[in-house]
C-alpha positions in Angstrom: 82.6 -26.2 36.2 82.6 -23.6 39.1 83.7 -20.9 36.7 80.8 -21.7 34.4 78.4 -21.6 37.3 79.8 -18.2 38.4 79.5 -16.8 34.9 75.8 -17.9 34.7 75.0 -16.3 38.1 76.7 -13.0 37.1 74.9 -13.0 33.7 71.5 -13.7 35.4 72.1 -10.9 37.9 73.0 -8.5 35.1 69.9 -9.4 33.0 67.6 -9.3 36.0 69.0 -5.9 36.9 68.5 -4.6 33.4 64.9 -5.9 33.3 64.0 -4.3 36.7 65.7 -1.1 35.7 63.7 -0.9 32.4 60.4 -1.6 34.2 61.3 1.0 36.8 62.0 3.6 34.2 58.7 2.9 32.4 56.8 3.1 35.7 58.3 6.5 36.5 57.5 7.6 33.0 53.9 6.5 33.4 54.2 3.1 31.7 53.3 -0.3 33.0 54.8 -1.4 36.3 56.1 -4.8 37.2 52.8 -6.4 38.1 51.1 -4.7 35.2 53.8 -6.1 32.9 53.3 -9.6 34.3 49.5 -9.3 34.0 49.9 -8.0 30.4 47.5 -5.2 31.3 47.4 -2.2 28.9 48.8 1.1 30.2 46.3 3.4 31.8 48.1 6.5 31.0 48.4 7.7 27.4 49.8 10.7 25.7 49.0 12.2 22.3 51.9 14.7 22.3 55.1 12.9 22.8 56.3 12.9 26.4 54.9 16.2 27.5 53.6 15.5 31.1 51.1 18.3 30.8 49.3 16.4 28.0 49.2 13.0 29.7 45.7 11.6 30.4 44.6 8.7 32.5 41.6 6.7 31.3 39.5 4.5 33.6 39.6 0.8 33.0 36.4 -0.3 34.8 32.8 0.9 34.5 31.3 2.6 37.5 28.6 -0.1 37.8 29.2 -3.9 37.5 26.9 -6.1 35.5 26.3 -8.2 38.6 24.7 -5.1 40.2 22.1 -4.6 37.5 21.1 -8.1 36.4 17.5 -7.1 35.6 18.5 -4.2 33.4 21.1 -6.3 31.7 18.4 -8.9 30.9 15.9 -6.2 29.7 18.5 -4.7 27.4 19.3 -8.1 25.9 15.5 -8.8 25.4 14.9 -5.4 23.7 17.7 -6.2 21.3 16.2 -9.6 20.6 12.8 -8.1 19.8 14.4 -5.4 17.5 16.4 -8.0 15.7 13.4 -10.3 15.1 11.0 -7.5 14.0 13.3 -5.3 11.8 13.4 -7.6 8.7 9.6 -7.2 8.4 9.6 -3.4 8.6 9.9 -1.5 5.3 10.4 2.1 4.2 7.7 3.5 1.9 8.9 6.3 -0.4 6.2 7.9 -2.6 6.2 10.4 -5.4 3.5 11.9 -7.6 2.1 15.0 -9.3 -0.6 17.3 -8.2 -2.1 20.4 -9.8 -2.0 23.9 -8.2 -4.7 26.3 -9.1 -3.2 29.7 -10.3 -4.4 32.9 -11.8 -2.5 34.7 -14.7 -2.2 38.4 -15.0 -5.6 38.6 -16.7 -7.3 36.9 -13.9 -7.8 33.6 -15.8 -7.7 30.4 -13.8 -5.3 27.7 -14.7 -3.5 24.7 -13.2 0.2 24.0 -12.9 1.6 20.5 -12.3 3.7 20.2 -9.1 5.8 17.3 -8.1 5.3 15.9 -4.6 7.3 13.4 -2.6 6.6 11.6 0.7 7.9 8.9 3.0 6.5 6.6 5.6 6.9 3.1 6.9 5.1 -0.2 6.6 5.1 -3.8 7.8 5.1 -7.0 5.8 2.1 -9.1 7.0 2.3 -12.1 4.6 5.1 -14.2 3.1 3.7 -13.2 -0.4 4.8 -9.6 0.2 1.6 -7.9 1.3 2.3 -4.7 3.3 0.2 -2.6 5.6 0.8 1.1 5.9 -1.3 4.3 6.5 -3.6 5.6 3.7 -2.3 9.1 4.2 1.3 7.9 3.4 0.3 6.9 -0.2 -2.7 9.2 -0.8 -2.6 10.9 -4.3 0.8 9.4 -5.1 1.5 7.7 -8.4 4.7 5.8 -7.6 5.5 3.7 -4.5 9.0 2.3 -3.7 9.4 -0.3 -1.0 12.9 -0.6 0.7 13.5 -3.7 2.8 15.8 -3.9 5.8 18.6 -5.3 3.6 18.2 -2.2 1.3 16.7 -4.2 -1.5 14.2 -2.0 -3.4 10.9 -3.0 -5.1 8.1 -1.3 -6.8 5.0 -1.3 -4.6 1.5 -2.0 -6.0 -1.5 -0.3 -4.3 -4.1 -3.0 -3.8 -6.8 -1.1 -2.0 -7.3 1.4 0.8 -9.8 2.6 3.5 -9.5 6.3 4.4 -11.9 6.0 7.4 -9.4 3.7 9.2 -6.4 5.2 7.5 -5.2 1.8 6.3 -3.7 1.0 2.8 -2.8 -2.4 1.5 0.3 -2.7 -0.8 2.1 -5.6 -2.4 5.7 -6.0 -3.3 6.0 -6.6 -7.1 8.0 -9.9 -6.7 7.3 -13.6 -6.6 9.8 -14.3 -3.8 8.9 -15.0 -0.2 9.3 -12.4 2.5 9.6 -12.5 6.3 6.2 -11.5 7.7 5.2 -10.3 11.1 2.3 -11.9 13.0 -0.8 -10.0 14.1 -1.4 -10.0 17.9 -4.7 -9.7 19.7 -5.2 -6.0 20.4 -8.2 -6.8 22.7 -5.7 -8.2 25.2 -3.7 -5.0 25.3 -4.0 -3.0 28.5 -2.9 0.4 29.8 0.7 0.0 31.0 1.7 -2.8 28.6 5.2 -2.3 27.2 5.3 -1.7 23.4 7.9 -0.9 20.8 7.5 1.3 17.7 9.4 0.8 14.4 9.8 3.1 11.5 11.8 5.6 9.5 11.4 9.0 11.3 12.2 12.0 9.1 13.7 9.6 6.6 16.9 9.4 8.6 16.9 5.6 8.7 15.3 2.7 10.6 14.8 3.1 14.3 13.0 1.5 17.2 11.5 3.4 20.2 9.8 2.0 23.3 7.2 3.0 25.7 3.8 1.9 27.2 0.2 2.0 26.2 -1.1 5.1 27.9 -4.8 4.7 27.2 -7.4 3.0 25.0 -9.2 5.9 23.2 -12.7 4.9 22.1 -14.4 6.3 19.0 -17.6 8.2 19.5 -18.6 7.8 15.8 -19.3 4.6 14.0 -17.3 6.0 11.0 -14.1 6.1 12.9 -12.1 3.3 14.7 -10.9 3.3 18.3 -7.2 4.0 18.9 -4.4 3.2 21.3 -2.6 6.2 22.9 1.0 5.5 23.7 4.1 7.5 24.7 6.2 5.8 22.0 8.2 8.4 20.1 6.5 8.8 16.7 7.6 11.4 14.2 6.9 12.1 10.5 8.1 9.1 8.6 7.0 6.6 11.3 3.4 6.6 10.0 2.4 3.1 8.9 5.1 1.3 11.0 4.2 -1.4 13.4 3.6 -1.1 17.2 4.6 -4.5 18.7 4.3 -6.2 22.0 7.0 -8.0 23.9 6.6 -11.1 21.6 7.2 -9.0 18.5 3.5 -9.3 17.4 1.8 -6.4 15.7 -0.7 -4.9 18.2 -1.1 -1.6 16.3 -0.1 0.5 13.3 1.4 3.9 14.2 -0.7 6.5 12.6 -0.6 10.0 14.2 0.6 12.2 17.0 -0.8 15.0 19.1 1.1 18.2 18.6 0.3 21.8 19.6 2.4 23.1 16.7 0.2 22.6 13.6 2.8 24.2 11.3 5.6 21.9 12.2 4.2 18.9 14.2 6.6 16.8 16.2 6.4 14.3 19.0 5.3 15.7 22.3 4.7 12.5 24.3 1.4 11.5 22.8 1.1 9.2 19.8 -1.8 7.1 18.4 -1.9 3.6 16.8 -4.7 1.7 15.1 -5.4 -1.5 17.1 -4.3 -4.7 15.3 -7.7 -6.4 15.4 -9.1 -3.5 13.3 -6.1 -3.6 11.1 -6.3 -7.3 10.5 -10.0 -7.2 9.6 -9.4 -4.3 7.3 -6.5 -6.1 5.7 -8.7 -9.2 5.0 -11.6 -7.1 3.7 -9.3 -5.1 1.4 -7.7 -8.3 0.2 -11.0 -10.0 -0.5 -13.4 -7.2 -1.4 -11.1 -4.2 -2.2 -13.0 -2.3 0.5 -13.6 -2.4 4.3 -16.7 -4.3 5.2 -17.7 -2.4 8.4 -21.1 -1.8 9.8 -22.6 1.7 9.7 -25.6 3.1 11.5 -24.9 6.8 11.1 -24.7 8.2 14.6 -22.3 10.1 16.9 -22.8 9.0 20.5 -21.0 9.3 23.8 -21.0 8.0 27.4 -23.4 9.6 29.9 -21.1 10.5 32.8 -23.0 13.5 34.3 -25.8 12.9 36.9 -27.3 16.2 35.8 -27.6 14.9 32.2 -29.2 11.7 33.4 -31.7 13.7 35.5 -32.4 16.0 32.6 -33.5 13.1 30.4 -35.2 11.3 33.4 -32.8 8.3 32.9 -31.7 6.4 35.9 -30.5 3.2 34.2 -26.9 2.0 34.0 -24.7 2.6 31.0 -26.3 3.9 27.8 -25.0 6.1 25.0 -26.3 9.6 24.3 -26.8 10.4 20.6 -25.4 13.8 19.7 -25.7 13.6 15.9 -27.7 11.5 13.4 -26.5 11.6 9.8 -29.1 12.7 7.4 -30.3 9.7 5.2 -28.4 7.2 7.3 -29.8 3.9 8.6 -30.3 5.5 12.0 -32.2 8.4 10.4 -34.4 6.0 8.5 -35.0 3.9 11.6 -36.3 7.0 13.5 -33.3 7.4 15.9 -33.1 11.0 16.9 -30.6 13.4 18.5 -30.7 13.2 22.3 -32.0 9.6 22.3 -30.2 7.4 24.8 -29.4 4.0 23.3 -29.7 1.4 26.1 -29.7 -1.8 24.1 -28.4 -3.1 20.7 -30.0 -6.4 19.7 -29.5 -8.5 22.8 -26.5 -6.5 24.2 -27.0 -3.9 27.0 -25.0 -0.8 26.1 -22.4 0.3 28.7 -21.3 3.4 26.8 -20.5 5.0 23.5 -17.4 2.9 22.8 -19.3 -0.3 23.5 -22.1 0.7 21.0 -19.6 1.7 18.2 -17.8 -1.6 18.5 -21.0 -3.5 18.2 -22.2 -1.5 15.2 -18.9 -1.8 13.3 -18.8 -5.6 13.8 -22.4 -6.1 12.6 -22.8 -7.8 9.2 -23.8 -5.5 6.3 -27.5 -5.6 5.6 -28.5 -7.2 9.0 -31.6 -6.0 10.7 -30.9 -4.9 14.3 -33.2 -4.0 17.2 -32.2 -0.7 18.9 -33.8 0.2 22.2 -33.8 3.9 23.0 -34.8 6.0 26.0 -36.9 8.9 24.8 -39.3 11.2 26.6 -38.8 9.1 29.8 -39.8 5.8 28.2 -38.3 3.0 26.2 -38.9 2.7 22.5 -37.9 -0.2 20.3 -36.7 0.7 16.8 -35.6 -1.5 13.9 -32.6 -0.5 11.8 -30.8 -2.1 8.8 -27.0 -1.8 9.0 -25.3 -0.4 6.0 -21.8 -0.5 4.7 -19.5 2.3 6.0 -18.2 4.5 3.2 -14.8 3.5 2.2 -13.5 6.1 -0.2 -14.1 7.9 -3.4 -15.1 5.2 -5.9 -13.9 5.1 -9.5 -17.0 7.1 -10.4 -17.4 9.7 -7.6 -20.7 11.0 -8.9 -22.9 9.9 -11.8 -22.2 13.0 -13.7 -18.6 13.6 -12.7 -15.5 12.1 -14.3 -12.5 11.3 -12.2 -10.7 14.3 -13.8 -13.6 16.6 -13.0 -13.6 15.3 -9.4 -9.9 16.0 -9.0 -10.4 19.4 -10.5 -13.1 20.3 -8.0 -11.1 19.1 -5.0 -8.0 21.0 -6.2 -10.0 24.1 -6.7 -11.4 24.0 -3.2 -7.8 23.3 -2.1 -8.4 21.7 1.4 -6.3 18.7 2.3 -8.3 17.1 5.2 -7.2 14.5 7.7 -9.2 12.3 10.1 -9.2 13.5 13.7 -7.6 11.5 16.5 -9.6 10.9 19.7 -11.8 14.0 20.0 -15.0 15.2 21.6 -16.2 16.8 18.3 -17.0 15.4 15.0 -15.4 16.7 11.8 -12.1 16.6 9.9 -8.9 18.4 10.5 -7.2 20.6 7.9 -3.7 19.3 7.2 -2.9 21.9 4.6 -4.4 24.3 2.1 -3.3 24.6 -1.6 -1.8 27.9 -2.6 -4.1 30.1 -4.7 -7.1 27.8 -4.1 -10.5 29.0 -3.0 -9.7 28.1 0.6 -6.3 29.8 0.6 -6.4 32.6 3.2 -9.8 31.6 4.5 -9.1 28.1 6.0 -6.0 27.5 8.0 -4.0 24.3 8.8 -5.3 23.1 12.2 -8.9 24.2 11.6 -11.6 21.6 12.2 -14.4 21.5 9.6 -17.5 20.1 11.4 -20.2 21.0 8.9 -20.5 21.7 5.2 -23.7 23.5 4.2 -26.3 21.7 6.2 -24.4 18.4 6.5 -22.4 17.4 9.6 -19.0 16.0 8.6 -17.6 12.8 10.3 -14.4 11.8 8.4 -12.3 12.5 5.3 -14.3 10.4 2.9 -17.5 12.1 4.0 -15.9 15.5 3.4 -14.9 14.5 -0.1 -18.4 13.2 -0.9 -20.2 16.3 0.2 -17.8 18.6 -1.6 -18.0 16.7 -4.8 -21.8 16.6 -4.6 -22.3 20.3 -3.9 -19.2 22.5 -4.8 -20.0 22.7 -8.5 -23.7 23.4 -7.8 -23.5 26.1 -5.2 -21.2 28.1 -2.9 -19.6 26.0 -0.2 -20.4 27.0 3.4 -17.7 25.7 5.8 -18.4 25.7 9.6 -15.2 25.5 11.5 -13.6 25.2 14.9 -10.4 27.3 15.2 -8.1 27.3 18.3 -10.9 25.6 20.3 -13.6 28.2 19.3 -16.6 27.0 17.4 -17.7 29.5 14.7 -21.4 29.7 14.2 -21.2 31.6 11.0 -19.8 29.8 7.9 -16.7 30.6 5.8 -18.1 30.8 2.3 -16.1 29.6 -0.8 -17.4 30.5 -4.2 -19.0 27.9 -6.5 -16.5 25.8 -8.5 -16.7 25.9 -12.3 -16.4 22.5 -13.9 -13.7 22.0 -16.5 
């Protein structure tokens, strides 16, 4: 019995010595020590080249900051992820393709047109379970095929229901009977400067992404043809257009539409982006769904706040608020009512006017055909005028002119060759030039980034207005374009020769 006990003690000592010797050797060689071994911690020293000590690297096991030290940031990170996870299924990619015609001359100087394939991409958001989608009009303009890709990569053919160029909104529908996850409209009137917002989309076509920022400003329109916009610092790039801007509840508070960029040739995000407020988007959506056009009031003026005391003194106006009229569209309801340039509008129906934005919002919300009372300050006295609100122009109709077919209209626009775009918040009226078609009448005369503020004797307010004036006059006479280039207003026009009908 004692011999057995002695043998057990000797065997235990031998095994313990062997274990300690093994751990000691591993420790010397950079492996786990005794306590690391007992804790079952992984080794902190690794080698990728055998046992060469010169190539040994030691990796840290702990982060430099503990979660308990940044509880608020931890919670914010988790909340951002929740918003992204909830919103992404309603965000779609919009891929477009089509054919346009390029005006060319052959060796004999004869004019012809060559077909050219064009492709584009943007984003959109599902706003109803039936598969209705909101995107920007410029994403799908002049495109014949629209492909919608969902977050799960399912692809569907998109059907264009209607569009409104003046608000840059288009309504699409997924060609399917199934139900889809839709995103709720929020109340953009409750959005304030400094509110946190997130933008979703497909920048440069590289894939779905989310960016965050704040609302930097609420930019008010000075024309009743254009909507007000949100300015944000959310990163928006080509491909993001049409994607949703959401609040911390994941509600749509805007549709991302454009950016400010000093590089007109290759525009990219420079910290300023614009979104169409959701209340405007929702109303436009319902109008397009029910009437195939946007039902928005139109008076036909361009007006702004009166901030200068010198201006007030010049007009002998000492009242509060008011909106100074800079332009009155010829033949508009304002023109017919007798409203004149340099009038100060102080009251609209029963509402005192605090400024230009206030006036434009009231006009656009007024029912079509309604008679309104407009009180103006003119020649140091108040005058009461009556105006009948008209429907804002919503785009080229199926018959652009009584004597023009759709093909003739397209031919005229391609011959002129100017691709216009609505301006963002601006102190001038007009349309921007997005691009100019090669070998067109405008090629070499009009440059991308130019602003066209007048055609012949007509002031221009938005893209649709540009199209209407060009289609009405270009085949009847030479087209005189008055432009602003690099901030300089040109008083002499750039003249394009008369377009021959085909």
